[in-house]
C-alpha positions in Angstrom: -0.1 0.0 0.0 1.4 3.4 -1.1 -0.2 5.4 1.6 -1.9 5.2 5.1 -3.8 8.1 6.5 -5.0 8.4 10.2 -7.0 11.4 11.5 -8.9 12.4 14.4 -12.2 13.8 13.0 -13.3 16.0 16.0 -10.3 18.2 15.7 -9.7 18.5 11.9 -9.3 22.1 11.0 -7.3 23.8 8.4 -4.4 25.8 9.6 -3.7 29.2 7.6 -0.6 31.2 8.0 -1.0 33.8 10.8 0.4 37.3 10.4 0.1 40.4 12.4 -1.0 43.9 11.1 -2.1 46.9 13.1 -3.0 44.7 16.2 -5.2 42.4 14.3 -4.7 38.8 13.1 -4.5 38.4 9.2 -5.0 34.9 7.8 -2.9 34.2 4.6 -4.1 31.3 2.5 -3.3 30.0 -0.9 -6.7 30.5 -3.0 -6.9 28.1 -6.1 -9.4 29.2 -8.9 -10.1 26.4 -11.3 -10.7 28.0 -14.7 -12.2 26.6 -17.9 -12.1 28.4 -21.2 -14.3 27.3 -24.1 -15.3 28.5 -27.5 -18.9 29.4 -28.5 -19.8 25.8 -29.4 -18.6 24.3 -26.1 -15.0 23.2 -27.4 -12.1 23.5 -24.9 -9.4 26.1 -25.7 -5.8 24.9 -25.2 -2.3 26.5 -25.0 -3.1 29.2 -22.7 -0.5 30.5 -20.4 -0.5 32.5 -17.1 0.0 35.6 -19.2 -3.6 35.1 -20.6 -5.1 35.6 -17.1 -5.7 38.3 -14.6 -7.5 37.8 -11.4 -9.3 40.4 -9.2 -10.1 39.7 -5.4 -12.5 42.4 -4.0 -11.5 44.7 -7.1 -7.9 44.5 -6.5 -5.7 42.8 -8.9 -3.8 39.7 -7.5 -0.4 38.3 -8.4 -0.7 34.8 -10.1 1.7 32.9 -7.8 0.7 29.3 -8.8 -0.2 28.4 -12.4 -1.1 24.9 -13.6 -2.8 23.3 -16.6 -4.5 19.8 -16.5 -5.6 18.4 -20.0 -7.7 15.2 -19.1 -8.1 14.5 -22.8 -4.5 14.1 -23.2 -4.2 11.5 -20.4 -7.2 9.5 -21.3 -5.1 6.8 -23.0 -2.4 6.9 -20.6 -2.0 4.0 -17.6 -4.3 4.8 -14.8 -1.4 5.2 -12.3 0.0 8.2 -14.6 -3.5 9.5 -15.4 -4.0 10.0 -11.5 -0.8 12.2 -11.2 -2.1 15.6 -12.1 -5.3 15.6 -10.2 -3.3 14.7 -7.0 -1.2 17.7 -7.2 -4.1 19.6 -5.7 -7.8 19.5 -5.0 -8.8 22.3 -7.3 -7.3 20.4 -10.2 -9.7 17.4 -9.8 -12.8 17.2 -11.7 -15.7 16.5 -9.3 -19.2 15.4 -10.4 -22.3 14.9 -8.3 -25.1 12.9 -9.8 -28.3 14.1 -8.2 -31.5 12.1 -8.8 -34.7 14.1 -8.7 -37.1 11.4 -7.3 -39.7 14.0 -6.4 -40.3 15.0 -9.9 -39.6 11.9 -12.2 -41.5 9.0 -13.1 -40.2 5.4 -12.2 -39.4 4.3 -15.5 -37.4 7.6 -16.4 -35.3 7.1 -13.2 -34.5 3.6 -14.3 -33.2 5.2 -17.6 -31.2 7.7 -15.8 -29.6 5.2 -13.6 -28.5 3.1 -16.4 -27.0 6.1 -18.1 -25.3 7.3 -14.9 -23.7 3.8 -14.2 -22.3 3.9 -17.9 -21.0 7.6 -17.2 -19.2 6.5 -14.2 -17.7 3.2 -15.5 -17.0 3.9 -19.2 -16.6 7.7 -19.6 -14.9 9.0 -16.5 -11.2 8.6 -15.7 -9.9 7.0 -12.5 -8.9 10.1 -10.8 -12.4 11.9 -11.3 -14.2 12.0 -8.2 -17.9 11.2 -8.0 -20.7 11.9 -5.5 -24.2 10.7 -5.3 -27.4 12.3 -4.0 -31.1 12.2 -4.0 -33.9 14.7 -3.6 -37.3 13.3 -2.4 -40.2 15.2 -1.1 -40.0 13.2 2.2 -36.4 13.7 3.0 -35.2 16.6 0.8 -31.5 16.4 -0.2 -29.8 13.2 0.9 -26.0 12.7 0.2 -25.3 8.9 -0.3 -21.7 9.1 -1.3 -19.4 12.0 -1.0 -16.8 13.0 -3.7 -14.7 9.8 -3.9 -12.7 7.7 -6.4 -14.2 4.4 -5.1 -16.4 3.2 -7.9 -17.8 0.4 -5.9 -19.4 2.8 -3.5 -20.8 5.0 -6.3 -22.2 2.1 -8.2 -24.1 0.8 -5.2 -25.4 4.4 -4.5 -26.8 4.6 -8.0 -28.3 1.1 -8.1 -30.0 1.7 -4.5 -30.6 5.3 -4.7 -30.4 5.2 -0.9 -33.3 2.9 -0.2 -32.9 1.7 3.3 -33.7 -2.0 2.4 -30.8 -2.0 -0.3 -28.3 0.7 0.5 -25.1 -0.4 2.7 -22.5 2.1 3.0 -20.2 1.1 5.8 -17.8 3.8 6.0 -18.8 6.8 8.2 -17.1 9.3 5.9 -18.8 7.9 2.8 -15.8 8.0 0.7 -15.4 4.2 0.2 -17.4 1.0 0.4 -15.7 -2.1 2.1 -17.1 -5.7 2.1 -15.0 -6.3 5.4 -17.7 -7.1 8.2 -20.8 -7.2 5.8 -22.5 -10.3 5.2 -23.2 -10.7 1.4 -26.8 -11.9 2.3 -27.4 -8.6 4.0 -26.5 -6.8 0.7 -29.6 -8.3 -0.9 -33.2 -7.1 -0.6 -35.5 -8.6 1.9 -38.2 -10.7 0.4 -36.3 -12.2 -2.3 -37.6 -11.9 -5.7 -34.3 -12.4 -7.6 -34.1 -8.7 -8.4 -30.6 -8.4 -6.9 -29.6 -5.3 -4.8 -30.9 -2.8 -7.1 -34.2 -0.9 -6.6 -36.7 -1.8 -9.2 -39.2 0.5 -11.0 -41.9 -0.7 -8.8 -39.8 0.7 -5.6 -39.2 3.9 -7.4 -42.9 4.4 -8.3 -43.7 4.0 -4.4 -41.4 7.1 -3.7 -42.6 9.4 -6.4 -46.3 8.6 -5.8 -46.7 11.3 -3.3 -45.9 14.0 -5.8 -48.8 13.1 -8.1 -51.2 13.7 -5.1 -50.1 17.3 -4.4 -52.5 20.2 -5.5 -51.3 23.5 -6.7 -50.5 25.2 -3.3 -49.1 22.0 -1.9 -46.9 21.8 -5.1 -45.6 25.4 -4.7 -44.4 24.7 -1.1 -42.7 21.6 -2.2 -41.1 23.5 -5.0 -39.8 26.2 -2.6 -38.6 23.6 -0.1 -36.7 21.8 -3.0 -34.9 25.2 -4.1 -34.2 25.7 -0.6 -32.5 22.3 -0.3 -30.4 23.3 -3.3 -29.3 26.4 -1.6 -28.1 24.5 1.4 -26.5 21.8 -0.5 -24.4 24.6 -2.3 -23.5 26.0 0.8 -22.2 22.8 2.2 -20.2 22.0 -0.9 -17.9 25.1 -0.3 -15.9 22.6 1.9 -15.0 20.6 -1.2 -12.0 21.9 -3.1 -12.3 22.7 -6.9 -15.2 23.3 -9.2 -18.2 21.0 -8.6 -20.3 19.9 -11.5 -23.8 18.9 -10.3 -25.8 16.7 -12.8 -29.4 16.9 -11.9 -31.3 13.9 -13.4 -35.0 15.0 -13.4 -38.2 15.6 -15.5 -38.6 19.0 -13.9 -41.4 20.5 -12.1 -44.3 22.6 -13.0 -42.6 26.1 -13.6 -45.6 28.2 -12.6 -44.5 28.1 -9.0 -41.6 30.2 -9.9 -42.7 32.2 -12.9 -46.4 32.0 -12.8 -48.6 31.1 -15.8 -49.2 34.4 -17.4 -48.4 32.8 -20.8 -50.5 29.6 -20.1 -54.0 31.2 -19.5 -56.7 30.5 -21.5 -59.0 33.4 -22.9 -61.8 32.1 -20.4 -59.4 32.3 -17.6 -58.4 35.7 -18.4 -61.9 37.0 -18.8 -62.8 35.5 -15.3 -59.7 37.2 -13.7 -60.6 40.5 -15.5 -64.2 40.4 -14.2 -63.2 39.7 -10.8 -60.8 42.6 -10.7 -63.3 45.0 -12.2 -65.8 44.0 -9.3 -63.2 44.4 -6.7 -63.1 40.7 -5.9 -59.4 40.3 -5.9 -59.5 37.4 -3.5 -60.7 35.4 -6.4 -57.3 36.0 -8.3 -54.6 33.7 -7.4 -51.6 36.2 -8.1 -49.0 33.4 -7.0 -50.2 31.1 -9.9 -50.5 33.9 -12.1 -47.1 35.8 -11.5 -45.3 33.1 -9.5 -44.6 33.1 -5.9 -42.5 35.9 -4.5 -41.2 33.4 -1.8 -40.3 30.9 -4.4 -38.5 33.6 -6.6 -36.5 34.8 -3.5 -35.4 31.2 -2.6 -34.5 30.6 -6.3 -32.1 33.6 -6.3 -30.6 32.6 -2.9 -30.2 29.2 -4.4 -28.2 30.5 -7.4 -26.0 32.9 -5.1 -25.2 29.8 -2.9 -24.2 27.7 -5.7 -22.0 30.3 -7.7 -20.5 31.3 -4.4 -19.2 27.8 -3.6 -18.1 27.0 -7.3 -20.8 24.8 -8.1 -22.2 24.4 -11.7 -25.7 23.1 -12.0 -26.5 21.0 -15.1 -29.9 19.4 -15.9 -30.7 16.4 -18.0 -34.3 15.8 -18.9 -34.6 12.1 -18.4 -38.1 12.2 -19.9 -36.6 12.0 -23.3 -38.2 13.0 -26.3 -41.4 15.1 -25.5 -44.6 15.9 -27.3 -47.9 17.4 -26.3 -49.4 13.9 -25.8 -47.9 11.2 -23.6 -48.7 7.7 -24.4 -49.2 7.1 -20.6 -50.6 10.3 -19.4 -52.6 11.6 -22.2 -52.6 15.4 -22.8 -50.0 16.9 -20.6 -49.0 20.6 -20.0 -45.7 19.5 -17.8 -42.7 21.1 -19.3 -38.9 21.2 -18.7 -38.9 25.0 -18.4 -37.9 24.7 -14.7 -34.7 23.0 -15.5 -33.7 26.3 -17.3 -34.7 28.2 -14.3 -32.5 26.4 -12.0 -29.4 26.2 -14.0 -29.2 29.2 -16.4 -27.6 31.7 -13.9 -25.2 28.9 -12.6 -23.2 28.5 -15.8 -24.6 25.1 -16.4 -26.3 23.5 -19.3 -29.7 21.8 -20.0 -29.8 18.7 -22.1 -33.3 17.9 -23.3 -35.3 16.2 -26.0 -33.0 13.0 -26.6 -33.6 9.5 -25.6 -29.6 9.1 -25.4 -28.4 10.4 -22.2 -25.0 8.8 -22.9 -24.5 11.5 -25.6 -25.6 14.2 -23.0 -23.0 13.0 -20.4 -20.2 13.0 -23.4 -21.1 16.6 -24.3 -21.0 17.8 -20.8 -17.5 16.3 -20.3 -16.2 17.8 -23.5 -16.1 21.2 -22.1 -14.4 20.0 -18.9 -11.4 18.6 -20.8 -9.1 21.3 -19.9 -8.7 23.1 -16.5 -6.4 26.1 -15.8 -5.6 26.5 -12.1 -4.7 30.1 -10.8 -3.5 30.3 -7.4 -2.7 33.6 -5.4 -2.2 34.7 -1.8 -5.6 35.8 -0.2 -5.7 37.5 3.0 -8.6 38.4 5.6 -9.4 38.8 9.2 -13.2 38.0 9.0 -14.0 34.2 9.1 -17.0 33.5 6.7 -16.5 36.8 4.8 -17.3 36.4 1.2 -14.6 37.8 -1.4 -15.9 38.5 -4.9 -13.5 37.2 -7.6 -13.3 38.1 -11.2 -11.0 36.3 -13.8 -10.2 38.3 -17.0 -9.0 36.5 -20.1 -6.4 38.3 -22.3 -5.5 37.8 -25.8 -7.9 34.9 -26.5 -10.3 36.1 -28.9 -13.5 34.2 -28.9 -12.7 32.4 -25.7 -15.4 32.2 -22.8 -14.0 32.0 -19.4 -15.8 30.3 -16.7 -14.7 30.4 -13.0 -15.9 30.7 -9.4 -17.6 34.3 -8.4 -15.7 34.2 -5.1 -14.6 32.4 -2.1 -15.3 32.4 1.8 -12.6 33.1 4.3 -11.9 29.8 6.4 -14.5 29.1 9.2 -14.6 26.3 11.7 -16.9 23.4 10.7 -20.4 23.8 12.2 -22.3 20.8 11.3 -22.1 17.0 10.9 -22.2 17.2 7.2 -19.5 20.0 7.0 -17.3 17.8 9.3 -17.9 14.9 7.0 -17.0 16.8 3.7 -13.9 18.4 5.3 -12.6 15.1 6.7 -13.1 13.5 3.2 -11.1 16.3 1.5 -8.2 16.0 4.0 -7.9 12.4 3.3 -8.5 12.3 -0.5 -6.1 15.1 -1.1 -3.4 14.1 1.5 -3.7 17.5 2.9 -1.2 18.1 5.9 -3.0 18.9 9.3 -1.0 19.7 12.6 -3.9 20.6 15.0 -3.5 17.3 16.4 0.0 15.6 16.3 -0.3 12.0 15.2 2.1 9.3 14.2 1.1 6.2 12.3 3.3 3.0 11.5 2.0 0.3 9.3 3.7 -3.1 9.2 2.9 -5.6 6.6 2.8 -9.3 7.7 3.0 -11.5 4.7 0.9 -14.8 4.4 1.3 -17.7 2.3 -2.4 -18.1 1.8 -3.9 -14.9 1.1 -3.6 -11.2 1.6 -1.2 -9.9 3.9 -2.3 -8.4 7.3 -1.3 -4.8 8.0 -1.3 -3.8 11.7 -1.5 -0.1 12.1 -0.2 1.5 15.3 -1.5 5.1 15.8 0.1 7.4 18.4 -1.8 10.6 19.4 -0.1 13.3 21.4 -1.9 14.0 24.5 -1.5 17.7 25.0 -2.9 18.6 21.6 -5.8 16.1 22.2 -6.7 17.7 25.6 -6.9 21.2 23.9 -10.1 20.4 22.7 -11.5 18.9 25.9 -14.8 20.5 27.4 -15.8 19.3 30.7 -14.7 15.9 32.1 -14.4 13.9 29.0 -12.9 14.2 25.4 -13.8 11.9 22.4 -11.8 11.0 19.2 -12.6 9.3 16.2 -10.0 7.4 14.1 -10.1 6.7 10.6 -7.4 4.8 8.7 -7.5 4.4 5.1 -5.4 2.3 2.8 -4.7 3.5 -0.7 -3.1 1.4 -3.7 -0.5 2.8 -6.1 -3.3 4.2 -8.4 -4.8 6.3 -5.3 -7.9 4.2 -4.8 -9.0 3.2 -1.5 -8.7 -0.5 -0.8 -9.5 -0.7 2.7 -10.4 1.2 5.8 -10.8 0.8 9.6 -12.7 3.1 12.1 -12.7 3.3 15.7 -14.3 5.7 18.4 -12.7 6.2 21.6 -13.8 8.3 24.8 -11.7 9.3 27.9 -12.9 10.2 31.4 -10.7 13.0 32.2 -11.4 12.8 35.9 -9.3 9.7 35.7 -7.1 9.9 32.6 -6.2 13.7 32.3 -2.6 13.3 33.8 -1.8 10.2 31.7 -3.1 11.6 28.6 -1.1 14.6 28.9 2.2 12.6 29.8 1.9 9.7 27.6 -0.7 10.4 24.9 -2.7 7.6 23.3 
């Protein structure tokens, strides 16, 4: 095994370089900005250098101190161990994709098609170093993260096949960056009740989940759309913990857009006459202004969602998994449902909408094409207000016809505040081998070869007691140990997890003197 990482989750925090100025603490950090440049038809622009870019932080021009180019297409035919070298140079250089299944606004058969295309995308179209996350959106649970950004294809495949359904889904790893068969009975991976369907959710199972959406009336639908848009905003804010640009691919049929933009263009002449008559007689309560002009609350949530995604360097794409559309659906009869809502969600994040095609594989390929070349610009940022947002602007020089796409800003470092933030932060530290010295840790693996099977690798982990006690509050302190084994292709092959608690009324002196 090339690498072993041990870390204490409870005390993971990035350590910026401190400097003193006028009596206040200034944090100096390296800010990395991944940039893509494409032509008007989506083709990547190659051959640019540092001289082709300028970067501005809060309106002030910054010196580009770090510059890197990653061309994923040029490495596509190389051995996977070589292809992984460039992404491992820094988290900002990686390609990050999240497959987000909208189970609230999609038919079961459409989800089956989307799942098949997503599996092919992960197994046939991505490169080994590309990281993939999987999530779902349902009316019952909102946004649910099934797998964080990881290179473990086994975990991703399992998340896609089961879509998080409790009777099928088994993760195992607390950080959700790998999936191990260690300690899991193969029989437990099969659905209860038999039926020979394997560990994948069937169309019947998916129909049970989406059925509630079909029962909602207009007002309920409006509130559900508002909640879903709010889930997008919260998800975007959390993903700021993940380094680099995040490409979210929403697999959905879309929802009724009138909750966001109203149905001014969809009213019949009779409906217009009825509303006009009500207004003439002062019966304004008979006019549903939200239905006609769109909910003000929904529009506000939509703008908040767009701001959250752009600030966290998230690009939201949407694929209409309904396929070719017409005015009449063979199963539903005459239908007014459109995919206009997908444009409302994506257009201001820099994403694309792929629609009116039955070949989702081609849609994935077109989306990947624009991500083939990434330019990483680095500069030294400074600030003294944790959580403050800095506006960024990247200018493209001497590249006629090029369209630059980059994050619109960054947040000054803040302590983690939620379980999901801690989970994402810990995963970033481990996957990208980020050095952490808040808690001083030593680890020593020792392989013990065996004649009949894989070697056993005991791992000794030692933690300095003084740094552990700095996080202590009250009479107890806890630590969570995560050990991951990587092979020479940087893929996780195994992991171990253990949680430990210490009673400081009995062990404080021993911890301070001897550690763990």
